C-alpha positions as CSV (number, residue, x, y, z in Angstrom):
1,X,72.7,104.8,-174.5
2,X,73.8,101.2,-174.2
3,X,73.9,101.0,-178.0
4,X,76.3,103.9,-178.2
5,X,78.6,102.5,-175.6
6,X,78.7,98.9,-176.8
7,X,78.0,99.4,-180.5
8,X,74.5,98.7,-181.8
9,X,73.1,97.0,-184.9
10,X,70.8,100.0,-185.6
11,X,67.5,98.2,-185.1
12,X,64.4,99.9,-183.8
13,X,65.4,99.4,-180.1
14,X,69.1,100.3,-180.2
15,X,69.5,99.9,-176.5
16,X,68.9,96.1,-176.7
17,X,70.0,95.6,-180.3
18,X,73.7,95.2,-179.3
19,X,72.8,92.1,-177.4
20,X,69.8,90.5,-178.9
21,X,68.4,89.8,-182.4
22,X,65.3,91.7,-183.8
23,X,62.9,88.8,-183.1
24,X,64.2,88.3,-179.6
25,X,63.6,92.0,-178.9
26,X,60.0,91.8,-180.3
27,X,59.3,88.7,-178.2
28,X,60.5,90.4,-175.0
29,X,58.5,93.5,-175.9
30,X,55.4,91.3,-176.3
31,X,56.0,89.6,-172.9
32,X,56.5,93.0,-171.2
33,X,53.4,94.3,-172.8
34,X,51.3,91.3,-171.7
35,X,52.6,91.4,-168.1
36,X,52.1,87.7,-167.3
37,X,53.0,84.2,-168.3
38,X,52.4,83.5,-172.0
39,X,52.6,80.3,-174.0
40,X,53.9,80.1,-177.6
41,X,50.4,79.6,-178.8
42,X,49.3,82.7,-176.8
43,X,51.9,84.8,-178.5
44,X,51.1,83.8,-182.1
45,X,48.5,86.5,-182.6
46,X,51.1,89.1,-182.0
47,X,53.4,87.6,-184.7
48,X,51.3,87.1,-187.8
49,X,53.3,85.1,-190.4
50,X,55.8,83.7,-187.8
51,X,55.8,79.9,-187.5
52,X,55.0,78.4,-184.2
53,X,58.4,76.6,-184.2
54,X,60.2,80.0,-184.8
55,X,58.5,81.5,-181.8
56,X,59.2,78.4,-179.7
57,X,62.9,78.4,-180.7
58,X,63.2,82.1,-179.9
59,X,61.6,81.7,-176.5
60,X,63.8,78.7,-175.7
61,X,66.9,80.7,-176.7
62,X,65.9,83.6,-174.4
63,X,65.3,81.0,-171.6
64,X,68.7,79.5,-172.2
65,X,70.3,83.0,-172.1
66,X,68.7,83.4,-168.6
67,X,66.4,86.2,-169.7
68,X,63.1,84.2,-169.3
69,X,61.6,82.0,-166.7
70,X,59.3,79.2,-167.8
71,X,56.9,76.8,-166.2
72,X,55.3,73.7,-167.7
73,X,51.6,73.7,-168.2
74,X,50.5,70.3,-169.6
75,X,52.7,69.7,-172.7
76,X,53.6,73.4,-173.2
77,X,55.7,75.9,-171.4
78,X,54.6,79.4,-170.3
79,X,57.2,82.1,-170.3
80,X,57.8,85.1,-168.2
81,X,60.6,87.8,-168.4
82,X,63.1,87.6,-165.5
83,X,63.8,91.3,-165.9
84,X,61.9,94.5,-166.6
85,X,63.2,96.4,-169.6
86,X,65.4,98.6,-167.3
87,X,66.5,95.6,-165.3
88,X,67.5,93.8,-168.5
89,X,69.6,96.8,-169.7
90,X,71.3,96.9,-166.3
91,X,72.0,93.2,-166.4
92,X,73.4,93.2,-169.9
93,X,75.6,96.3,-169.2
94,X,77.0,94.8,-166.0
95,X,77.7,91.6,-167.8
96,X,79.6,93.3,-170.6
97,X,81.6,95.5,-168.3
98,X,82.5,92.5,-166.0
99,X,83.7,90.6,-169.1
100,X,85.8,93.5,-170.2
101,X,87.4,93.8,-166.7
102,X,87.8,90.1,-166.4
103,X,89.7,90.0,-169.7
104,X,92.5,91.9,-168.1
105,X,94.1,89.5,-165.6
106,X,96.3,91.4,-163.2
107,X,94.6,94.6,-164.1
108,X,97.0,95.6,-166.9
109,X,94.4,96.7,-169.4
110,X,92.0,98.1,-167.0
111,X,93.5,101.6,-166.9
112,X,93.2,102.1,-170.7
113,X,89.6,100.8,-170.5
114,X,88.7,103.2,-167.8
115,X,90.4,106.2,-169.4
116,X,88.7,105.4,-172.7
117,X,85.3,105.2,-170.9
118,X,85.9,108.6,-169.1
119,X,87.0,110.2,-172.4
120,X,84.0,109.0,-174.2
121,X,81.6,110.2,-171.4
122,X,83.3,113.6,-171.4
123,X,83.0,113.9,-175.2
124,X,79.3,113.1,-175.0
125,X,78.3,115.4,-172.1
126,X,80.4,117.2,-169.5
127,X,77.5,116.9,-167.0
128,X,77.8,113.1,-167.3
129,X,81.3,113.4,-165.9
130,X,79.9,115.1,-162.8
131,X,77.4,112.3,-162.5
132,X,80.2,109.7,-162.9
133,X,82.3,111.4,-160.2
134,X,79.3,111.4,-157.8
135,X,78.7,107.7,-158.5
136,X,82.4,107.0,-157.7
137,X,82.2,109.0,-154.4
138,X,79.0,107.1,-153.4
139,X,80.7,103.8,-154.2
140,X,83.7,104.7,-152.1
141,X,81.5,105.6,-149.2
142,X,79.8,102.2,-149.4
143,X,83.1,100.3,-149.2
144,X,84.1,98.9,-145.8
């Protein structure tokens, strides 16, 4: 769904492809599958033909994006995802929406953004509009 909303690149995992490159997605999938801290050397068997430095650079890039945690073990780092797959999708979607809303100082462009979103949701599935309405009601009840 994220790919449709934010425009994907059409890779295998379209829900993340709007935000990350194909190798970054494969690295995250490997880390999720393994379920624990992994070093670059420990990942190499899952990436035949990929250079050690390519994996190291990709892991460092994901770390700098705030998507991985890392701890030093001797001279090497071990990496661990900061988010589950679902948590990452949520994090990326929230960041995108926040940037869109923040790009409208004073709220002038927020109404067209919201109306476009509601229109797109309605075109996709009328039941999603009901779900959106329920989410809005729940959010209003939470407000002080």
